[in-house]
N, C-alpha and C positions, 0 to 999 in steps of 0.2 A: 509389482513394478519391475520391469526388466532392467538389468544393469547395462545392457548394450545400448550405446548412444544412438538415438534416432537423429540427433543433430550434433555435429562436431565442427568446431571452429579452431583453427590453429594459426595464430598470429594474423588474423584477418584485418585488413585495412581498406578504407575507401577514400580515395583522393579526388578532389575536384580541381580543375584549372580555372582560376579566376583572372579575368582580363580587365584592364583599366578602361579600355575603350574598344568598340567593335572592330576597328581596323587591326588591332593587335591579334584578334582571332584569325583574320585573313592572313596576316603576316606569318603566324605560326603554321598555318596550313601549307604554305609554300616554302618557308625558310629552309627547312632541312631536306628539301628535295633537290637542292643544288649541291652536287658532290664537292665542288671546289670551295664552298663556304663552310666555315666552322659552325657547329651546332649552336643555335640560339634559342632562348626562352623568352617569349613575350607574355608569359603568364606568371601568376603566383600560385603556389601549391596550398590548397586548404584540405587538411586531413580531417574529414568528418568522423572517421573512426581509425584507430590504429592499435595493433597489438592485442586484439581480442582473442582470448583463449577460453574456451568453454565447451564442456560436454554435457548434453542434456539427454537423460535416459527416457525411455518410453514410459508414459504415465506420469511424468513429473509436471508440476505447475510452477513456472518460473515468472517472477515479477521483475520488470525492468524499470528502474527509477533513475531520476536525474533531472537537473534543471533544463529549461528550454535550451536547445542547441547543443545538448550533450551527446547526441548521436543515437538516441533511442529508436526513432522512426527509421533511420538509415539502417540500423542493425536488423530490424524486422523486415525491411525491404530486401536486404541481402539474403535473408533466410527464405523469403518467399520467392526469390528469383527474379524480381522486377529490377534489381540492380545486380551488377557483377562486381566482385571485390577487385581492388587494384592490386592487392598483395595477399599472400596467405592462402590457406586451403579451407574450403567450406564444403561439407558433405551433409546432405539432407535426404532422409528416406521417408516415404509415405505421402499420402494425400494431404494437402494443406488447404485449410479454409481460412483465408485472410480477411479479417475485419479491419481493414486499414482505412482507406478513403471510401466509405460506404457509397455504393452506387456509381463508382468511377466508370464502370463498364456499361452503364445504362445509356440508351439512345433516347433523348428527350421527346422525339417524335413518335416512338413506339408506345403502345399501351403498357400498363402494368403487367398484364398477362404475357405479352410478347417479351418484355424485359426479363421476366422470371425465367423463361425458357432460354433466352440469350445468356443471361448471367450464369445460370446453372451449367450451361454448356462450357462457358469460359472456365468455370471451376472444375471441369473435368467429368461431369456426369454424362452418361450416354442418354440417347433418346428414351430408352426403356426406363432408365432410372429417373429421368425427369418426369415422365408420365406417372410413375408410381408414387412420386413424392410431391407432385404439384399441389394436391389438395392440402397436404400438411404445411407447405410453404405459405399458401394463401391464408389458411386458418391462423397461422402464427402471426402473419402481418396484420390481419384483421382490419383491412381498409375498406371493406364493403364494396359498393358499386364502383368506386373509383378504380378498381382493378381494370375496368374496360376503357379507361380514359388515358390519354397520353400523359406520361409522367411529368411533362413540362407544366402541367396544371396542378401538380401535387404541392402541398406544403413541404417544408424541409423535414418536418417530423414524419410525414407519410412516406417521403422518399427514403429516409433512413430506415424506417420500419420494414419496408419491402426488401431493401438490400440486405438488412440483417437477417430477415426471415429466410432468404435464399441461402446465404452463406452458412447459417447455423444448421441447415438441414441437409448438408452433404455428407454426413457421417465422416468427419475428418479424422485422420490419425494425428494431425497437428492442427491445433486451433490457435490463430494469432490475432490478438485483439489490441488495437492501438487507440485507447481512450474512446472506444465505441460503446461503452456501457451506459452512456448518458442519453441514448436515443429514446424518443417517445416520452410518454407520461410515466408516473410512478408505477402504475399497474404493469405497463409494458416492460419497465426496467426489471421488476420482480420476475416477470416471465423470462427475461433474458438471462438473469442470474440462475434461475432454475434450470434452464436449458444447458447453460455452460456447466453447471454442477453435474447434470446427467451425463454430459460428454466426458467429464473428468472420471466419473464412476465407471464408465465403459472402457477406461484405459487409455484415453487420448492424452497426448502431450499438449499442454496449454502454455502459451507465452502471452503475456499482456503488459502493456504500459499503463500505469496509473499513478496519479499523485495522491491517491487516498491511502493513508496509513492503515486504516482498518481493513480495506480490501486486500492489500498486500499481505498483511500479517495473518488474516483469517483464511485466505484462499491458497497461499503459495507454500510450496515446499522449500524453495530457495528464492533469493533475490539477488539481482545484479545491479550495482551502482555504477553509472557512467558519469563522467565529468569531462567536458571539452574533448569528447572523442576517446577518452581513456577509460580503461576498466580499473576503477578505484578499489572495489571490494565485491566479493561474492561469498554468499553463505546463507545461514539461517536468516529469515526475514527480520526478526526483531533487532539484532545488532546492526544489520545493514540499514534499516530504517532509522535507527538511532544515529548512525554515522551521517546519513543523508541530512537529517534535520539539524544536526550540529553544524554541518557545513552550510546549509541553507540559511540559517538564522545567525550565523557568526558575523561579527563586524568585519568590514571589508579588509581591514588591516591584518586580521587574524586568519583569513581564509587560506592563504598559501601554506602556512604552517599546519593548519588542520588538514588540508588536502594531502600534504606530504605524510602526516601521521596516519591518516586512514589508509593510504596506499601502501604503507610499510607495516600496517597492523599494529600501530602504537596508539596509546592515548596521547592527549596533548601534553602530558607531563613526561612522555617518553617511556612510560611503563608498558610492559607487554599487554597486548590484547584489548581490543575494543569490545569484546564479547561481554554481554551482561552476565551477572553472577548466576551460577547454577543454584537453584533453591531445592534442597532435598525434600523428598516426600516422606515426612515424618508421620507418625501415627495421628489419626484424626480424632482421638478421644483423650480427654484430660480428666483423670479421676478425681484429683483433690480439688482443683480450682479451675473452673472453665476458662477464666482469664489468667494466662500464665506467660512466662517468658521462656522461650526455647532458644538456647545458645546456638543451636544448629541453623537457625534462621537468621542469626545476626550476620550481616555482611556489609562490606564497604559499599559505598554508592557505586552502582554499575558504571555510570558515566555522567558527565555534566556538560552543559553548554558553556561557551566562553562567557566570562563575566563582562558586563558593561557598567561597572561601577558599583555592583552589589554582590554580596556573597551569602549563600544559605549554608547553615550548619546546624548541628545538634537536632537533626530530624528524628522523631520517634513517636510511637503510639503509647498513650497513657490512659489508665482507668480514670474515672471521675475523681477518685481519691488520691491520684498522683502516682500510682505504681506503673512502671514501664513494662509493657507487655507486647507480645507479637502473636500470641495464640488467643483468638477472640471467640466469644460465644455468640451465636446467632441472636439477633434482637437486642443485644446489649449496647449501650452507648459508650463511646470512647472519645478521646481527644487526639488529634494529629497535630503535633506541635513542632515548630522549628524557629530558628533565630535568623534574622537577616541584618547584616551589617552593610552600611553604605559608605564607600570611600569617596564618592562623588555626589554632588547635588543631583537629585532626581525629581521628575515631575510626572504627574498623572499616575501615581504608583498604586498598584493593587497586587494581591497575592492569590495563588491558586493551589488546588489539590486535585490530583487525577488518579483514579483507580484503574489498574490494568491487570489482565491475566498474566501469567508467567510467559505466555507466548507473545505478549505485546498487544493484545486486543484491548482497546479502550472501552471501559464499562461506564464510567461516570466521572465527570469533572465539575468542580464548583469554584466560584470566585469569591474573594473576600468582600468585594464592593460591587453594588449594582452598576450597570453601564451609566456612565456620566457622573458617577459619585466617587471617583478615585481620590486618593490623597493628593492634593494639589501640588505640594512641594515637600521634599524631604532633604534636609541639610546633610552635607558630608560629615561623617563621624557619628551619625545617628545609628541606633540599633533598635530593631523592632522585634517583638515577640509575637509570633503568629500562632493562633490556636483555632483549628477547625473541629467542631463537635459533630460527630456522625454516629449513626447506628449501623452495626454490622449486619446489614440486610442482604447477605450473600449466601449462596449455597456452599457446603463444605468444599474446601480446596485452598490452594495457595495463590496469593495475589501480591501486587506491589503498589506502592504509593509514590507518585511524583510530587515534588515541591517546586513551585515556580514563583518568581517575582517579575513583575511587568512594569513598564513605564514608557514615557514618550521620549523618543530620540529623533531629532531632525524631523519632527512633525509626524512620525509614524510610531505606532505602538509595537514594542519589541520586548523580548525576554531580556531583563537585566541579569538574570541568572536562573538556571534550572538544574535541578538534580534529577536524573533519570533513575527510577527504581531506588529512591532514597531509603525506603523501608520495605522489607518483605514481611508478610504476615500470613497466618493461616486461620481460616474459619473452621471450627469444629462442628460436628453433628450435634443437634439438640438431644439426641439419644431417645427420642420418643417414637421412632419408627415411621415418621411421616415421609411421604414420597414427594420429592421436589426435583426439578430439573432446571437446566439453564444456569444463569448466574445470579439472578435476583431472587431472594427468598421472600416471596410474597406472604408466606405464613407469618413471618416475624414482624410484618407490618400490619397485622390485625385482620388478615383475610380469613374468611370463613366459608364453609360449604355445608348446606343443608340438603339432605337426601330424604325424601318422604315417598311412601307408597301412595300414588295418586288414585289408582283404582285397580281392581283385579279384572283380568280379562281371560277368556278361554283361548288357549293357543293350541292349534292342531299341529302336532309334531309328526313329520313324515320320516 
């Protein structure tokens, strides 16, 4: 990855003029053309973005997150060149493939074949390049004989598939995706992700908007959090996503304070850093006792969401006989325990446990109560002890556990409290030489493999 920025933004802002009525727009057009009249404004300024500072290196993958109306799409359109900034400096180098409004350049009267050529030309391909890549585009879209029909006859899924297929096959230096990964059926989505991953491996810079935590954490090198047009936070995906979720699920009365804390790099208690704790890579073998407690893994909770009348404490992992541990053996059963105190009455209450990698990828989560079977009412002053029993069916490595308490507030199910990365733990190797990959240790759950010689055959070796 080159350190030279392929995209550079310096105090970039985009302002729109909003008029109360159409006649004000006409007044504004002529008002300031009369030299003898003082300047007048018949509009209100709306800054969709302001003060954006960002350098993006070649080969980076950047996730852009934020609530609706935060300025995500505006930022992408500025980078693509379909909008011009009102203030600041913006520099972009290289061919861009924008997956914004898929099919925006299609002519509904043209056939799919004609629109492929038209859209590819708009994206900057020469006639020779279009001819050489046409079959790849058509094969990727996989819409069969409909290619020869006017696109006005297409379903929305077919329309998006064709547009995606064109944009994804221009060999971009910069790929920009605005929530376009939901096109088509599940098989086509997998193909889209595979193609994007191939583009990343070839050294392209990728920017995309997504509300998916897993997608941001798994694919991105960095993440950018926008809120009401402002740049609240930029950095590693995991702490940025944690900050976004804290803001998203906070009570309305707490959002201003949380927004200010995020922008200033503070926790809600005013302590430095919203970054989640660094978990050291300690040895993966324990000689004396496969279930042990490693003080190097002991850490304060990385972050927490604002309380809505409940508070979680005393989170820890314990063996069945009650010893506190954080070094776990594969296939061994443990308890994840925590205490929840309620200072307010609560309704529809249940509890949760979520396992994540140290990069923030969610592996598995479980709930204390089935859907529709939550605790109907919990009185203020009550205290609950929560215990989840689980088997360490994970491959060797370091992981974290989240603890959550949920309830009904104003008719909606919300987090009454949540501890992010409440406990860090490490799963050690079984020491038997078996080969496993991924995150789930299928062998510890009783998997088996039988290999038998079926028959002997003569093989001619050349």
